[in-house]
Residue frames as a rotation matrix with the C-alpha (Angstrom) as fourth column:
MET 1
-0.225 -0.612 -0.758 10.72
0.411 -0.765 0.496 -16.32
-0.883 -0.200 0.424 -3.88
PHE 2
0.719 0.540 -0.437 9.95
-0.075 -0.565 -0.822 -13.67
-0.691 0.623 -0.366 -6.47
GLN 3
-0.384 -0.780 0.495 11.51
0.604 0.193 0.773 -14.02
-0.698 0.596 0.397 -9.88
ALA 4
-0.496 0.140 -0.857 11.26
-0.376 -0.924 0.066 -11.15
-0.783 0.355 0.511 -12.39
GLN 5
-0.922 0.106 -0.372 10.32
-0.332 0.276 0.902 -13.40
0.198 0.955 -0.219 -15.30
MET 6
-0.691 0.706 -0.158 7.24
0.714 0.631 -0.302 -14.62
-0.113 -0.322 -0.940 -13.37
PHE 7
0.372 0.827 -0.422 5.64
0.732 -0.540 -0.414 -11.18
-0.571 -0.155 -0.806 -13.44
PRO 8
-0.269 -0.573 0.774 6.69
0.946 -0.308 0.100 -9.23
0.181 0.759 0.625 -16.53
ALA 9
0.551 0.583 0.596 4.58
0.479 -0.807 0.346 -6.21
0.683 0.095 -0.724 -15.51
ILE 10
0.953 -0.237 0.188 6.78
-0.295 -0.597 0.746 -5.55
-0.065 -0.767 -0.639 -12.49
GLY 11
0.673 -0.729 0.130 9.88
0.719 0.685 0.121 -7.37
-0.177 0.012 0.984 -13.65
ALA 12
0.134 -0.627 0.768 11.50
0.569 -0.586 -0.577 -4.23
0.811 0.514 0.278 -15.06
ALA 13
0.568 0.121 0.814 10.74
-0.478 -0.757 0.445 -2.30
0.670 -0.642 -0.372 -11.86
TRP 14
0.974 -0.195 0.111 12.22
0.029 0.599 0.800 -5.13
-0.223 -0.776 0.590 -9.80
LEU 15
0.387 -0.881 0.272 15.42
0.913 0.326 -0.245 -5.18
0.127 0.344 0.930 -11.82
ALA 16
0.163 -0.295 0.942 15.70
0.160 -0.934 -0.320 -1.41
0.973 0.203 -0.105 -11.68
LEU 17
0.894 0.239 0.378 15.25
-0.329 -0.219 0.919 -1.59
0.303 -0.946 -0.117 -7.92
GLN 18
0.762 -0.634 -0.134 18.31
0.628 0.672 0.393 -3.75
-0.159 -0.383 0.910 -7.59
GLY 19
-0.088 -0.864 0.496 20.48
0.919 -0.263 -0.294 -1.12
0.385 0.430 0.817 -9.22
ARG 20
-0.488 -0.060 0.871 18.93
0.062 -0.998 -0.033 2.07
0.871 0.038 0.491 -7.86
MET 21
0.229 0.675 -0.701 17.44
0.763 0.323 0.560 1.12
0.605 -0.663 -0.441 -4.50
SER 22
-0.338 -0.410 -0.847 19.41
0.887 -0.440 -0.141 3.67
-0.315 -0.799 0.512 -2.54
ASP 23
-0.980 0.021 0.196 18.25
0.072 -0.887 0.456 6.47
0.183 0.461 0.868 -4.85
GLN 24
-0.307 0.952 0.014 14.59
-0.079 -0.040 0.996 5.48
0.948 0.305 0.088 -4.43
MET 25
-0.386 0.158 -0.909 14.50
0.786 0.572 -0.235 4.54
0.483 -0.805 -0.345 -0.74
GLU 26
-0.947 -0.048 -0.316 14.03
0.241 -0.757 -0.607 8.05
-0.210 -0.651 0.729 0.55
HIS 27
-0.680 0.733 0.012 10.68
-0.443 -0.423 0.791 8.29
0.585 0.532 0.612 -1.27
LEU 28
0.238 0.823 -0.516 8.98
-0.064 0.543 0.837 5.70
0.969 -0.166 0.182 0.96
LEU 29
-0.688 -0.521 -0.505 10.85
0.474 0.205 -0.856 6.09
0.550 -0.829 0.106 4.24
GLY 30
-0.933 0.351 -0.071 8.29
-0.117 -0.487 -0.866 6.75
-0.339 -0.800 0.496 6.99
LYS 31
-0.282 0.853 -0.439 5.37
-0.930 -0.131 0.344 5.72
0.236 0.505 0.830 4.73
THR 32
-0.484 0.230 0.844 3.10
-0.280 0.874 -0.398 2.72
-0.829 -0.429 -0.358 5.22
ALA 33
-0.567 0.283 -0.774 2.02
-0.771 0.148 0.619 0.55
0.290 0.947 0.135 2.32
ILE 34
-0.125 0.602 0.788 -1.05
-0.501 0.647 -0.574 -1.70
-0.856 -0.467 0.221 2.75
ILE 35
-0.692 -0.216 -0.688 -0.87
-0.713 0.350 0.607 -4.56
0.110 0.912 -0.396 0.25
THR 36
0.277 0.821 0.499 -4.01
-0.733 0.517 -0.443 -6.63
-0.622 -0.243 0.745 -0.33
GLY 37
0.972 0.101 -0.211 -3.58
-0.214 0.750 -0.626 -10.09
0.096 0.653 0.751 -1.77
ALA 38
0.322 -0.937 0.132 -0.11
-0.927 -0.341 -0.156 -10.23
0.192 -0.072 -0.979 -0.24
SER 39
0.490 -0.103 0.866 -0.06
-0.474 0.802 0.364 -13.99
-0.731 -0.589 0.344 0.38
ARG 40
0.009 -0.508 0.861 1.28
0.586 0.701 0.407 -14.90
-0.811 0.501 0.304 -3.04
GLY 41
0.293 0.140 0.946 2.01
0.956 -0.066 -0.286 -13.76
0.022 0.988 -0.153 -6.58
ILE 42
-0.104 -0.322 0.941 2.10
0.511 -0.829 -0.227 -10.11
0.853 0.457 0.251 -7.44
GLY 43
0.799 0.441 0.409 0.84
-0.133 -0.534 0.835 -9.10
0.586 -0.722 -0.368 -4.00
GLU 44
0.778 -0.595 -0.201 3.74
0.512 0.416 0.752 -10.83
-0.364 -0.688 0.628 -2.32
ALA 45
-0.059 -0.830 0.555 6.18
0.978 -0.158 -0.133 -9.29
0.198 0.535 0.821 -4.82
ALA 46
0.254 0.217 0.943 4.72
0.174 -0.969 0.176 -5.82
0.951 0.120 -0.284 -4.23
ALA 47
0.993 0.114 0.014 5.03
0.002 -0.139 0.990 -6.22
0.115 -0.984 -0.138 -0.45
ARG 48
0.428 -0.903 -0.035 8.68
0.803 0.362 0.474 -7.22
-0.416 -0.231 0.880 -0.79
TYR 49
-0.077 -0.403 0.912 9.33
0.824 -0.541 -0.169 -4.39
0.562 0.738 0.374 -3.26
PHE 50
0.523 0.365 0.770 7.83
-0.031 -0.895 0.446 -1.69
0.852 -0.257 -0.456 -1.04
ALA 51
0.948 -0.253 -0.192 9.60
0.239 0.168 0.956 -3.02
-0.209 -0.953 0.220 2.05
LYS 52
0.134 -0.967 0.218 12.92
0.962 0.180 0.205 -2.86
-0.237 0.182 0.954 0.21
LEU 53
-0.062 -0.087 0.994 12.11
0.543 -0.839 -0.040 0.73
0.837 0.537 0.100 -0.76
GLY 54
-0.894 -0.439 0.093 11.85
0.140 -0.469 -0.872 1.58
0.427 -0.766 0.480 2.93
ALA 55
-0.173 0.913 0.370 8.10
-0.664 -0.385 0.641 1.48
0.728 -0.135 0.672 3.54
LYS 56
-0.730 0.197 0.654 6.47
-0.463 0.562 -0.685 -0.12
-0.503 -0.803 -0.320 6.54
VAL 57
-0.674 0.420 -0.608 4.41
-0.478 0.380 0.792 -2.89
0.564 0.824 -0.056 5.00
VAL 58
-0.317 0.680 0.661 1.04
-0.648 0.354 -0.674 -4.26
-0.692 -0.642 0.329 6.08
LEU 59
-0.925 -0.014 -0.380 0.39
-0.296 0.653 0.697 -7.57
0.238 0.757 -0.608 4.35
ALA 60
-0.268 0.915 0.303 -3.36
-0.705 0.027 -0.708 -8.27
-0.656 -0.404 0.638 4.01
ALA 61
-0.587 0.145 -0.797 -4.86
-0.596 0.588 0.546 -11.49
0.548 0.796 -0.258 2.70
ARG 62
0.515 0.854 0.072 -7.34
-0.732 0.394 0.556 -14.22
0.447 -0.339 0.828 3.54
SER 63
0.697 -0.304 -0.649 -4.64
0.332 0.939 -0.084 -16.82
0.635 -0.157 0.756 4.22
LYS 64
0.887 -0.260 0.383 -3.08
-0.458 -0.610 0.647 -15.74
0.065 -0.749 -0.660 7.51
ALA 65
0.672 -0.663 0.331 -0.41
0.302 0.653 0.694 -18.46
-0.676 -0.367 0.639 7.55
HIS 66
0.357 -0.532 0.767 1.09
0.910 0.013 -0.414 -17.30
0.210 0.846 0.489 4.26
ILE 67
0.553 -0.132 0.822 1.25
0.059 -0.979 -0.197 -13.64
0.831 0.157 -0.534 5.19
ASP 68
0.928 -0.271 0.255 2.64
-0.282 -0.066 0.957 -14.44
-0.242 -0.960 -0.138 8.66
ALA 69
0.497 -0.770 0.400 5.48
0.700 0.628 0.338 -16.32
-0.512 0.112 0.852 6.96
ILE 70
0.282 -0.351 0.893 6.16
0.754 -0.495 -0.433 -13.51
0.593 0.795 0.125 4.50
ALA 71
0.791 0.043 0.610 6.05
-0.268 -0.872 0.409 -10.85
0.550 -0.487 -0.678 7.25
GLY 72
0.848 -0.504 0.164 8.42
0.035 0.363 0.931 -12.99
-0.529 -0.784 0.325 9.34
ASP 73
0.331 -0.723 0.607 10.79
0.938 0.321 -0.130 -13.26
-0.101 0.612 0.784 6.40
LEU 74
0.396 -0.116 0.911 10.74
0.368 -0.889 -0.273 -9.50
0.841 0.444 -0.309 5.85
CYS 75
0.908 -0.027 0.419 11.27
-0.372 -0.517 0.771 -8.76
0.195 -0.856 -0.479 9.54
SER 76
0.693 -0.696 0.186 14.16
0.448 0.619 0.645 -11.21
-0.565 -0.364 0.741 9.70
ALA 77
0.137 -0.629 0.765 15.73
0.955 -0.122 -0.271 -9.26
0.264 0.768 0.584 6.82
GLY 78
-0.693 -0.469 -0.547 15.45
0.659 -0.721 -0.217 -6.03
-0.293 -0.510 0.809 8.82
TYR 79
-0.758 0.487 0.434 12.29
0.003 -0.662 0.749 -4.58
0.652 0.569 0.500 7.27
GLN 80
-0.800 0.564 0.206 9.10
-0.362 -0.179 -0.915 -3.53
-0.479 -0.806 0.348 9.07
ALA 81
-0.616 0.617 -0.490 6.16
-0.367 0.325 0.871 -5.78
0.697 0.717 0.026 8.20
THR 82
-0.644 0.546 0.537 2.87
-0.502 0.229 -0.834 -6.76
-0.578 -0.806 0.127 9.81
ALA 83
-0.899 0.394 -0.188 0.39
0.103 0.610 0.786 -9.41
0.425 0.687 -0.589 8.71
LYS 84
-0.602 0.788 0.130 -3.38
-0.523 -0.266 -0.810 -8.85
-0.603 -0.556 0.572 9.03
ARG 85
-0.731 0.459 0.505 -6.00
0.623 0.751 0.219 -11.35
-0.279 0.475 -0.835 7.92
CYS 86
-0.428 0.551 -0.716 -8.40
-0.402 -0.826 -0.396 -9.52
-0.810 0.118 0.575 5.64
ASP 87
-0.425 0.367 0.827 -11.04
0.799 0.581 0.153 -10.31
-0.425 0.726 -0.540 3.03
VAL 88
-0.619 0.134 -0.774 -11.75
-0.203 -0.979 -0.007 -7.46
-0.759 0.152 0.633 0.59
ARG 89
-0.882 0.365 0.297 -14.03
0.442 0.427 0.789 -9.42
0.161 0.827 -0.538 -1.72
ASP 90
-0.668 0.743 -0.039 -17.36
-0.735 -0.667 -0.118 -7.84
-0.114 -0.050 0.992 -2.52
ASN 91
-0.948 0.306 0.082 -19.76
0.308 0.951 0.002 -10.66
-0.077 0.027 -0.997 -1.68
């Protein structure tokens, strides 16, 4: 589970979200956010953040099992989330 102190760069935004989510939700309602690297770390935190702001979230990562679990967690909480296995590395 995401903890603000783990990612200081988005920690402030995460804490602000908790207090002002209803004010911000209308900005992303009806929008789709595609999050690459969503299987862990900042990608997972971003996916959860955008879902809570009302966006439909597409979680993209190489590890399908991880993003399936995160998408399932988000859907169970009432958010719209889809997991797609994807590799965006430039080989």
